[in-house]
C-alpha positions, 0 to 999 in steps of 0.5 A, spaced: 625 774 691 631 771 689 636 775 684 643 775 682 648 781 682 647 781 674 640 782 675 641 788 679 646 791 674 641 789 668 636 793 672 641 799 673 644 799 666 637 799 663 635 805 668 641 809 666 639 808 658 632 810 659 635 816 663 640 818 658 635 818 653 630 822 657 636 827 658 638 827 651 631 828 648 627 833 653 633 835 658 629 832 664 630 827 670 628 820 669 621 817 670 619 814 677 621 807 678 616 801 677 614 796 681 618 791 678 624 795 678 623 796 686 622 789 687 629 788 684 632 794 688 630 791 695 631 784 693 638 786 691 640 789 698 641 782 700 647 781 695 654 781 698 659 786 695 655 792 693 660 796 696 665 794 692 662 795 685 661 802 682 657 805 677 653 812 675 646 813 673 645 819 670 650 823 665 655 827 668 654 824 674 660 821 679 660 814 680 658 811 686 657 804 690 651 800 688 649 800 695 649 807 695 645 807 688 640 802 690 638 806 697 638 813 693 633 810 688 629 807 693 629 814 697 628 819 691 624 815 685 618 811 688 611 815 688 608 815 695 601 813 695 598 806 694 601 805 687 604 798 686 611 801 686 609 804 693 607 797 696 613 794 693 618 799 697 614 798 703 614 791 703 621 790 701 623 795 707 619 792 712 622 785 710 629 788 712 626 791 719 623 784 721 630 780 719 634 785 723 629 785 729 627 778 729 633 775 727 638 779 729 641 780 723 642 787 720 642 789 713 649 791 711 647 797 707 641 799 710 640 799 718 633 797 721 632 804 723 634 807 716 629 803 713 624 805 718 625 812 716 624 811 709 618 807 711 616 814 715 618 818 709 612 815 705 607 819 709 602 813 709 599 810 703 602 803 702 607 804 708 601 803 713 599 796 713 607 794 713 607 799 719 601 796 723 604 789 722 611 791 725 607 795 731 603 788 732 610 785 732 612 790 737 618 792 733 619 800 734 612 800 736 612 806 740 616 810 734 611 807 729 605 810 734 608 817 734 609 817 727 602 815 725 599 821 729 602 825 723 600 821 718 593 822 714 593 817 708 590 811 712 585 807 708 579 804 711 582 797 711 588 799 715 584 803 720 580 797 721 586 793 723 588 798 728 581 797 731 581 790 731 588 790 734 585 794 740 579 790 741 584 783 741 590 785 745 589 790 751 597 791 751 596 795 745 589 798 746 592 804 750 597 806 745 592 806 739 587 810 744 592 815 744 593 815 737 585 815 736 585 821 740 591 825 737 587 824 730 581 826 733 584 832 735 587 834 728 594 834 731 596 832 724 594 839 722 599 843 726 603 845 721 598 846 716 599 854 715 599 859 710 604 864 709 601 871 710 606 874 705 608 872 698 614 876 694 615 875 687 616 877 679 610 877 675 610 873 669 604 876 665 600 873 660 593 875 656 586 874 657 582 867 655 588 863 657 585 856 656 586 849 659 588 847 652 593 852 652 596 850 658 595 843 656 594 842 649 590 836 647 594 834 641 599 832 647 594 828 651 598 822 651 603 825 655 599 828 661 601 823 666 608 825 665 608 832 668 615 835 667 614 832 659 607 835 658 609 842 661 614 843 655 608 843 651 605 849 654 602 855 650 603 850 644 598 854 639 597 860 643 602 864 638 602 870 642 605 866 649 609 861 645 616 864 649 613 863 656 618 858 658 624 862 656 621 868 659 619 864 665 627 862 666 629 869 665 625 871 671 627 866 675 634 868 674 632 875 677 629 872 683 632 873 690 632 868 695 625 870 698 622 871 691 618 866 686 615 867 680 608 869 680 603 867 674 599 874 672 593 873 667 587 877 665 580 875 665 577 867 664 584 864 666 583 856 665 576 856 661 575 850 657 576 843 659 577 840 666 584 838 665 588 836 671 594 837 667 593 844 666 594 845 673 600 840 673 603 844 668 602 850 673 605 846 678 611 844 674 612 852 672 611 855 679 612 850 684 618 847 688 620 840 688 618 835 693 623 831 697 622 824 696 617 825 691 619 824 684 616 829 679 612 832 684 612 840 685 608 844 690 606 851 691 605 857 687 601 863 686 596 865 681 593 872 680 588 873 675 582 878 673 577 872 673 578 864 673 574 859 670 571 855 676 573 848 674 581 851 674 580 855 680 578 849 684 583 845 681 589 850 683 586 849 690 585 842 690 593 842 688 595 846 694 596 852 689 594 859 691 589 863 686 587 870 687 583 875 684 585 882 682 584 887 677 591 885 673 590 891 668 596 895 670 601 889 672 606 888 667 612 883 666 617 883 671 613 887 676 615 886 683 609 883 687 608 883 694 602 879 696 599 880 703 593 875 705 591 879 712 590 885 708 587 882 702 592 887 698 597 886 692 603 891 692 606 892 685 613 895 685 612 898 692 607 903 689 601 901 686 596 897 691 591 893 688 585 889 692 585 882 692 579 877 693 581 870 696 578 863 696 574 862 702 577 860 709 575 853 708 579 853 701 585 857 704 585 851 710 585 846 704 591 850 700 595 850 707 594 842 707 598 842 701 591 840 697 585 836 697 589 829 698 592 830 705 586 835 707 580 830 705 584 824 708 585 828 714 578 830 715 576 823 713 581 820 718 578 825 724 571 823 723 573 815 723 577 817 729 571 821 733 567 815 732 572 810 735 573 815 741 565 815 742 564 808 742 571 807 746 568 812 751 574 817 750 573 824 751 572 828 745 565 830 745 566 838 743 571 836 737 568 838 730 571 836 723 572 842 719 566 840 715 562 840 721 564 847 724 561 850 717 554 848 719 549 853 722 542 853 722 538 859 720 532 862 724 527 861 718 528 856 713 530 860 707 527 859 700 531 855 695 533 855 688 532 848 684 540 847 685 540 849 692 534 843 693 538 838 690 544 839 693 541 840 700 537 833 699 544 830 699 547 834 705 550 829 710 550 833 716 543 833 718 541 840 715 536 840 709 537 847 706 544 851 703 545 858 701 550 861 696 557 861 699 555 855 704 560 849 704 557 843 706 559 835 706 555 832 700 553 825 698 555 824 691 552 818 688 557 817 682 563 820 678 564 820 671 571 819 668 574 819 661 580 816 657 584 822 656 583 825 664 582 817 666 590 816 667 591 822 671 585 820 675 587 814 677 594 816 679 591 821 683 586 816 686 593 812 688 596 818 691 590 819 696 591 811 698 584 809 694 582 802 695 575 800 693 571 805 690 566 809 695 561 812 690 555 808 688 557 808 681 564 810 677 563 810 669 569 810 665 569 811 658 574 810 652 571 815 648 576 820 647 581 815 644 577 809 642 580 809 635 587 807 638 592 811 633 598 808 637 599 802 642 599 808 648 592 809 647 590 801 647 595 800 653 591 806 657 584 802 655 587 796 658 589 799 664 583 803 665 578 797 664 582 793 669 583 798 674 576 801 674 573 794 674 577 791 680 575 797 684 567 796 683 566 801 677 564 800 670 568 801 664 565 802 657 568 799 651 571 802 645 565 805 641 560 804 646 559 811 647 561 818 649 562 819 657 556 824 658 551 820 653 552 813 656 554 816 663 547 820 664 543 814 664 546 812 671 543 819 673 537 821 677 533 827 678 536 827 686 543 826 684 549 830 685 555 827 681 562 829 678 566 828 672 573 829 669 570 832 663 568 839 663 561 837 659 559 833 665 552 837 665 547 832 666 540 834 664 537 832 671 540 832 678 546 837 678 553 835 676 559 838 677 565 837 672 572 837 676 579 836 675 582 829 676 584 829 683 576 832 685 574 826 681 578 821 685 576 824 691 569 822 690 570 816 687 574 814 694 569 817 699 563 818 695 562 825 698 565 831 697 565 838 701 561 843 696 561 850 696 554 852 694 554 857 688 549 863 686 544 861 681 542 865 675 535 864 672 534 864 665 526 863 663 525 861 656 518 864 654 513 862 648 515 857 642 521 857 638 519 858 630 520 852 626 528 851 624 530 854 631 533 848 635 536 847 642 543 849 639 540 855 637 538 856 644 545 855 647 547 861 643 541 865 645 544 864 652 549 869 650 545 874 646 540 875 651 545 876 657 549 881 653 543 885 652 541 885 659 546 884 665 552 882 661 555 875 659 560 874 664 554 874 669 554 866 668 561 865 670 562 861 677 554 861 677 549 855 676 544 857 670 537 855 672 533 854 666 525 854 666 520 854 660 523 848 656 518 843 657 517 842 650 524 839 649 526 832 649 531 829 654 537 829 649 535 836 647 535 839 654 542 836 655 544 840 649 542 846 654 545 844 660 552 842 656 552 849 654 553 852 661 560 849 660 562 854 655 559 860 659 564 858 665 558 856 669 559 851 675 553 847 673 546 848 669 540 845 671 533 844 668 527 842 672 525 834 671 518 832 669 514 826 666 519 826 660 524 825 665 521 819 668 520 816 662 527 817 660 529 814 667 525 808 665 528 807 659 535 808 662 533 802 667 531 797 661 538 799 658 542 798 665 538 791 666 540 789 659 547 790 659 552 784 659 555 786 666 548 788 670 549 782 674 556 783 676 558 790 676 557 793 683 556 800 679 551 797 675 547 793 680 547 799 685 544 804 680 539 799 678 537 798 685 537 806 686 533 807 680 528 802 682 527 805 689 527 812 686 521 810 681 517 807 687 517 814 690 519 819 685 522 826 687 521 832 682 524 838 685 522 845 683 525 852 685 521 856 691 517 862 688 521 866 693 528 864 691 533 869 690 538 869 684 544 873 682 540 875 676 534 873 672 534 873 664 528 872 660 529 869 653 522 870 648 523 864 643 519 867 638 524 873 637 529 867 634 528 868 627 534 865 624 539 860 627 545 863 631 552 861 630 559 862 634 564 865 630 572 863 631 575 863 636 570 863 642 563 860 643 561 866 646 562 870 639 555 869 637 552 871 630 546 870 626 547 866 619 545 873 615 552 876 618 556 870 616 553 867 610 557 865 604 564 863 609 567 858 604 568 851 608 573 845 608 571 841 613 564 840 616 563 835 622 556 833 625 558 829 632 560 830 639 556 829 645 551 835 643 551 834 636 551 826 635 545 825 638 540 821 634 535 827 633 541 831 630 544 826 626 537 824 623 535 831 621 542 832 618 541 826 614 534 829 611 537 835 609 543 832 606 539 826 602 539 826 595 545 831 594 552 830 593 557 833 598 562 838 594 569 834 593 572 840 596 569 839 603 571 833 608 564 831 611 565 827 617 559 824 622 560 821 629 554 818 633 555 819 640 554 812 642 553 805 639 546 804 640 545 811 636 549 808 631 545 802 630 539 806 630 541 810 624 543 804 620 536 801 621 532 808 619 537 809 613 540 815 615 547 813 615 546 810 608 543 817 606 549 820 609 555 816 606 551 816 599 552 823 599 559 823 600 560 823 608 564 819 612 561 816 618 566 814 624 566 810 630 562 813 636 566 817 640 568 824 641 571 824 634 574 831 632 571 835 638 577 835 643 582 835 637 587 830 640 586 824 635 582 828 629 584 834 626 583 839 621 589 842 616 593 849 616 588 854 613 582 850 614 575 853 615 570 848 619 563 848 621 562 843 627 557 841 632 562 840 637 562 844 643 568 849 643 572 853 637 578 856 641 584 857 637 588 851 636 583 846 639 582 842 633 587 845 628 593 849 627 593 856 630 591 859 623 585 854 622 578 857 624 572 853 627 564 855 627 560 852 631 552 851 630 547 846 630 547 839 626 541 842 621 546 848 619 552 843 619 547 839 614 546 845 609 553 847 610 555 840 607 551 840 601 553 848 599 560 848 601 559 854 605 555 857 611 548 858 608 544 864 608 538 864 612 534 863 606 538 858 604 537 854 610 530 855 611 529 852 603 533 846 605 531 845 612 526 839 613 523 837 620 
């Protein structure tokens, strides 16, 4: 790339302009460099006179030479991994090194040894292919070989380059063999150690801090800008609105040995599976990472209980989540954490027992999170295979996953969830017990558009190449309406990124990720998704934050720690007018009557006795386990499941990308193979459960509704009848299915919706929308005064469609947390589409009598 001095000055001036605007607007440092900027900077190092001209980049900063500014930006403001900017930096630095070493012409501003150190500081990813190229040219080959021993972000393609080089050139084989032995022995992990003691001051928050409070949905378009997004923390949580000010005061009081420790009540992080919530925690609590713009690491979080997804997200990010009875801990208390004793000392007086993550997860935290830990495990596995084939001695070495494998004397009885997970184990064992960690094949992953940009950032940060999972489905369902250019830009980026790596990206308006993504899933599958409602009605699915989803996309597998199961048995048949959505609330009611509704937290809910439900209705039940803070939900598959899979095969074969998308082609082949020999798992009769709950369906004599501000705040219609409404929404993944909207349309047909009530209907997918046109349901709804919107998430997330101040809404959405879909003074009731249809007609929540009078089969 040839540039002139004027081009460099233009680039730096533009950078300064953006820096000044960001400083003035948000008091934040500039964003990382993009690939075009990096190319200008590396090319500029060929220009003369960079030492004679000066300028400043940031407000209030002293002037420095252009050479100093260019090198500083390259050192500090480029992301690590396989981002386009990372490749631009690596290629530019490698060119400087080769020019110096092969042409004996050192760069006047950056010597070849200095450029090499900058390459080493990238810690793998895009730098590795350049380092291997230098190694093959015998440029700094010894230094490179030694540095690669401590590098784990090695792609399969780069690893294969080393294998090929060793096979082709005996001169390099000895060094490469030593490198492989080092990787096989995990020498790269020598420094992965946790401190035993952590000291700090307590930043005390209350109960039920959701991911929506840590990462407000209405600010979703700033999530990948981690420092900016963190400024919105607690927006909508009025009692914690001053959190950032309190944090600053506490930081000012800490000593050199202390930090601020986030201390919470129960259910910390419930709600959506937003990696951005963890980003916020890192920005608040972590320390800056040298050479990694905007990145922070570390941090300790203590809570009475965590939502499972959020806890796993903290671990994956290298943060330390600890469970303890925090009732007596106050703001500003002095805290000392002792991991060896599993003890928390408060104000040097009160001793509180701590519950730590399991040892395997502590090792992951010590590595700085899953990016390096999982990459290290994969690298070690590849190196062990190389050593075995090369007959190098490493037979006794095991990976951390292999070290966890132990066989029982007798085969234990298995729950349904255990059978599905064990079926996918990759270590040769065919059972799994609660608490056991195993490496499991995960056939696919779901990604949606508000978490997708974070997922793809994580994917590039972990040096991802083509997808290793059999299928990746990316949706554009949360922001399909594109209210600004930002959303449309994200859509185009996601479509190109996912398609180029073998995944399939749905079109805007094609459907909600769960609705369409479920069509890719088999009863034997384990999958993950970047949305907390990734709860498939067959197989088993685990919602996860963006880095875990990215890991499954990259490797097609993941280390999974098996949770306990709670067995829920539905008996009898529900009375007419009682729907699958009412069974959702019954999960809460009958748990509360027997073992307490917290029994579901962190466990898998196994539901039996639901044979009478359609596959779509079963999804309403498995979806509902998200609001119970359960890790997963499963229902036994049967003949209805097989019929649904056959329909899904027809759907996939009729897709326009069926012949070109690897994700679609792989799934078509997998479904055909499955249908040739179907496997329908059932729990063993002797299987053990954390609890067993029985729900007699004939006892449900009237619909159940969740009151503000929590899905577990359940009441009967009789208790809340007459509540005046301003808004009714019929839609989302569990209210926008065909049967639900058809039922609501039959109730609303022939009535006129009161002008004071805004009624909106959002089908879950385009094919549902089309069927509703054909059968006349949409005509019935619109004639009555309802608005029908583009298929997608609609109001549910609250980032693109909101309710107003002081509003009271009845919705079929999944959650009604304060400020989720409206201001903090608004209220949301949750229930079935049938109740919503009655509410739309009446303008208030119906009584039981009114409901049954209006209800139509």
